C-alpha positions in Angstrom: -12.6 30.6 -10.6 -12.7 28.6 -7.5 -14.5 24.9 -7.3 -17.4 26.1 -3.7 -19.1 23.9 -2.2 -22.5 23.8 -3.5 -20.8 23.2 -6.8 -20.2 20.0 -6.1 -22.2 17.1 -6.2 -23.3 15.6 -3.3 -21.8 12.4 -1.9 -23.4 9.3 -1.9 -22.9 6.5 0.6 -21.9 3.5 -1.1 -23.4 0.9 1.0 -26.7 2.8 1.4 -27.1 3.1 -2.4 -26.9 -1.1 -2.7 -29.1 -1.4 0.7 -26.3 -3.1 2.4 -26.8 -2.8 6.1 -23.4 -4.9 7.4 -20.2 -4.5 6.2 -17.7 -7.7 6.3 -14.9 -7.9 6.4 -14.5 -10.9 4.0 -15.8 -9.2 1.4 -12.3 -7.6 0.4 -12.5 -6.6 -2.8 -15.3 -4.1 -1.5 -12.5 -2.7 1.2 -10.1 -2.0 -1.1 -12.3 0.4 -2.6 -11.7 2.3 1.2 -7.9 1.7 1.5 -5.4 4.3 0.0 -2.5 2.7 -1.7 -0.7 2.7 1.0 -3.4 0.5 2.8 -4.6 3.8 5.0 -8.0 3.6 5.7 -9.7 7.0 3.6 -11.3 9.6 5.7 -15.2 10.3 4.9 -15.1 13.4 3.2 -13.0 11.0 0.3 -14.7 7.9 0.6 -17.9 9.4 1.1 -19.8 7.1 3.0 -22.0 7.9 6.1 -20.7 8.1 9.6 -22.6 4.4 10.5 -20.7 3.2 7.3 -17.8 4.4 7.9 -17.1 3.2 11.3 -18.0 -0.3 9.8 -15.3 0.3 6.8 -12.9 0.7 9.6 -13.9 -1.8 11.7 -13.8 -4.5 9.0 -10.6 -3.2 6.9 -9.0 -4.0 11.3 -10.4 -7.2 11.1 -9.4 -8.2 7.6 -5.9 -7.5 8.9 -6.1 -9.0 11.2 -7.5 -12.4 9.6 -4.5 -12.0 7.0 -6.9 -10.6 4.0 -5.6 -7.2 3.9 -1.9 -6.2 4.4 -1.0 -3.7 7.2 2.2 -2.5 5.6 
């Protein structure tokens, strides 16, 4: 039996659940959750973030790469 969208649990934003308004580029441990093994930024459908925090994560990852906190690969 195939899995349909109504059978899946709705994803909830990590930052909204933890009441974090700002995504910090210096918090590399949290940012690693939202990048793949090839260090690509994960899309919203995989990360489960809301649109606001997905944009913040993308910006934070790019800033962390420029500050040499994360690898470009």
